[in-house]
GUTIVEX-944258 format. One line per field, with one value per atom (N, C-alpha, C): x negated, y, z negated; residue number from 1; atom name. Coordinates in steps of 0.1 Angstrom, whole numbers, always signed. Example, Ala and Ser with C-alpha at 12.3 -4.5 7.8 and 13.67 -1.06 7.14 Angstrom:
<sites>
u c(-132 -123 -132 -128 -137 -129) .
v c(-57 -45 -33 -22 -11 +0) .
w c(-78 -78 -78 -71 -71 -79) .
k c(1 1 1 2 2 2) .
a c(N CA C N CA C) .
</sites>
This chain:
<sites>
u c(-1060 -1050 -1050 -1050 -1050 -1062 -1073 -1086 -1084 -1078 -1076 -1066 -1056 -1046 -1053 -1061 -1068 -1078 -1085 -1094 -1087 -1076 -1069 -1064 -1059 -1055 -1066 -1078 -1089 -1094 -1094 -1098 -1088 -1075 -1065 -1066 -1070 -1072 -1083 -1094 -1106 -1103 -1097 -1093 -1084 -1074 -1064 -1071 -1081 -1088 -1097 -1102 -1110 -1102 -1088 -1080 -1076 -1081 -1078 -1064 -1054 -1040 -1036 -1039 -1035 -1042 -1055 -1063 -1057 -1055 -1049 -1036 -1028 -1015 -1017 -1026 -1029 -1034 -1043 -1048 -1037 -1029 -1019 -1008 -1006 -996 -999 -1012 -1016 -1013 -1009 -1006 -992 -991 -978 -972 -964 -957 -948 -940 -931 -938 -950 -957 -962 -966 -972 -962 -950 -940 -936 -933 -930 -941 -953 -964 -966 -963 -964 -953 -941 -930 -934 -939 -943 -954 -964 -974 -969 -961 -955 -947 -939 -930 -938 -950 -958 -966 -967 -976 -971 -958 -953 -954 -957 -957 -970 -970 -983 -993 -1005 -1017 -1014 -1016 -1014 -1028 -1029 -1042 -1042 -1031 -1031 -1033 -1040 -1042 -1030 -1028 -1016 -1019 -1008 -1009 -1018 -1018 -1025 -1029 -1041 -1046 -1038 -1039 -1032 -1039 -1052 -1059 -1055 -1053 -1048 -1034 -1026 -1012 -1013 -1021 -1022 -1027 -1037 -1042 -1031 -1024 -1013 -1002 -998 -988 -992 -1005 -1011 -1010 -1013 -1013 -999 -989 -975 -972 -976 -974 -981 -994 -1001 -996 -990 -984 -972 -964 -952 -957 -967 -972 -978 -984 -990 -979 -968 -957 -950 -949 -943 -951 -964 -972 -973 -971 -971 -958 -947 -934 -933 -941 -940 -947) .
v c(+248 +238 +225 +226 +214 +206 +212 +205 +195 +200 +192 +181 +184 +173 +163 +167 +158 +150 +156 +148 +138 +141 +131 +120 +123 +113 +104 +109 +101 +92 +98 +90 +79 +82 +72 +60 +64 +54 +45 +51 +43 +33 +38 +30 +19 +22 +12 +1 +4 -6 -14 -9 -16 -26 -23 -32 -25 -13 -6 +1 -7 -2 +9 +7 +17 +30 +29 +42 +49 +41 +47 +54 +48 +54 +67 +66 +78 +89 +87 +97 +103 +95 +99 +107 +105 +113 +128 +131 +145 +152 +145 +151 +157 +170 +178 +177 +166 +163 +175 +180 +191 +203 +206 +218 +216 +204 +203 +199 +195 +190 +201 +214 +224 +227 +227 +229 +217 +205 +193 +195 +199 +200 +211 +222 +233 +228 +221 +216 +206 +196 +186 +193 +203 +210 +217 +223 +230 +220 +208 +199 +197 +198 +196 +209 +220 +233 +234 +243 +246 +252 +252 +257 +271 +272 +285 +289 +302 +307 +307 +307 +306 +292 +290 +276 +271 +258 +253 +254 +254 +255 +244 +233 +221 +213 +207 +199 +186 +180 +168 +157 +157 +148 +148 +160 +161 +155 +158 +152 +137 +131 +117 +111 +118 +114 +115 +126 +127 +117 +115 +105 +91 +88 +75 +74 +85 +86 +83 +89 +86 +71 +66 +51 +43 +46 +38 +39 +51 +53 +43 +43 +34 +19 +16 +2 -1 +8 +6 +4 +12 +11 -3 -7 -20 -31 -31 -42 -42 -31 -30 -36 -34 -40 -55 -60 -75 -83) .
w c(-1097 -1103 -1095 -1082 -1074 -1075 -1078 -1080 -1092 -1103 -1115 -1111 -1104 -1100 -1092 -1082 -1073 -1081 -1090 -1098 -1107 -1112 -1120 -1111 -1099 -1090 -1086 -1083 -1079 -1091 -1103 -1114 -1117 -1116 -1118 -1108 -1095 -1085 -1089 -1093 -1096 -1108 -1118 -1130 -1126 -1118 -1114 -1106 -1097 -1090 -1098 -1109 -1119 -1128 -1127 -1136 -1149 -1151 -1164 -1162 -1163 -1160 -1170 -1183 -1193 -1191 -1188 -1185 -1173 -1163 -1150 -1153 -1161 -1165 -1173 -1183 -1191 -1183 -1173 -1165 -1156 -1150 -1141 -1148 -1161 -1169 -1169 -1167 -1166 -1153 -1143 -1130 -1131 -1128 -1129 -1115 -1114 -1101 -1097 -1107 -1104 -1099 -1103 -1098 -1084 -1080 -1067 -1056 -1060 -1051 -1041 -1045 -1035 -1025 -1029 -1020 -1010 -1015 -1006 -996 -999 -990 -979 -983 -974 -964 -969 -961 -951 -955 -946 -935 -939 -930 -919 -923 -914 -905 -908 -901 -887 -884 -871 -862 -868 -861 -853 -844 -836 -846 -841 -849 -854 -867 -874 -879 -881 -887 -902 -908 -923 -928 -938 -943 -951 -950 -958 -973 -980 -995 -1001 -995 -1000 -989 -989 -978 -977 -965 -962 -970 -971 -979 -994 -999 -1013 -1014 -1004 -1005 -1005 -997 -996 -1010 -1016 -1029 -1039 -1040 -1050 -1048 -1036 -1033 -1037 -1035 -1039 -1055 -1061 -1076 -1081 -1075 -1079 -1077 -1066 -1064 -1074 -1077 -1086 -1100 -1103 -1116 -1118 -1107 -1107 -1108 -1101 -1102 -1115 -1122 -1135 -1145 -1144 -1153 -1151 -1139 -1135 -1141 -1140 -1145 -1160 -1167 -1181 -1187 -1179 -1183 -1182 -1172 -1170 -1180) .
k c(1 1 1 2 2 2 3 3 3 4 4 4 5 5 5 6 6 6 7 7 7 8 8 8 9 9 9 10 10 10 11 11 11 12 12 12 13 13 13 14 14 14 15 15 15 16 16 16 17 17 17 18 18 18 19 19 19 20 20 20 21 21 21 22 22 22 23 23 23 24 24 24 25 25 25 26 26 26 27 27 27 28 28 28 29 29 29 30 30 30 31 31 31 32 32 32 33 33 33 34 34 34 35 35 35 36 36 36 37 37 37 38 38 38 39 39 39 40 40 40 41 41 41 42 42 42 43 43 43 44 44 44 45 45 45 46 46 46 47 47 47 48 48 48 49 49 49 50 50 50 51 51 51 52 52 52 53 53 53 54 54 54 55 55 55 56 56 56 57 57 57 58 58 58 59 59 59 60 60 60 61 61 61 62 62 62 63 63 63 64 64 64 65 65 65 66 66 66 67 67 67 68 68 68 69 69 69 70 70 70 71 71 71 72 72 72 73 73 73 74 74 74 75 75 75 76 76 76 77 77 77 78 78 78 79 79 79 80 80 80 81 81 81 82 82 82) .
a c(N CA C N CA C N CA C N CA C N CA C N CA C N CA C N CA C N CA C N CA C N CA C N CA C N CA C N CA C N CA C N CA C N CA C N CA C N CA C N CA C N CA C N CA C N CA C N CA C N CA C N CA C N CA C N CA C N CA C N CA C N CA C N CA C N CA C N CA C N CA C N CA C N CA C N CA C N CA C N CA C N CA C N CA C N CA C N CA C N CA C N CA C N CA C N CA C N CA C N CA C N CA C N CA C N CA C N CA C N CA C N CA C N CA C N CA C N CA C N CA C N CA C N CA C N CA C N CA C N CA C N CA C N CA C N CA C N CA C N CA C N CA C N CA C N CA C N CA C N CA C N CA C N CA C N CA C N CA C N CA C N CA C N CA C) .
</sites>
């Protein structure tokens, strides 16, 4: 599931950088923010702990990519309203 979310975030970033605001917004609409938010919270909470042997629910890179997608979605909506 996260691979699809990450792929959408990556594609949205590329389209936004190309100036295809509508396409970036369309792609980012498919990201289920409510589904990934709990896993993001758990991963961030564990980041301050000592080394653990179990893997985090989602990678820090994926978190960064998804947060960037949320930001770009907001920027896309903002530019379409202007």
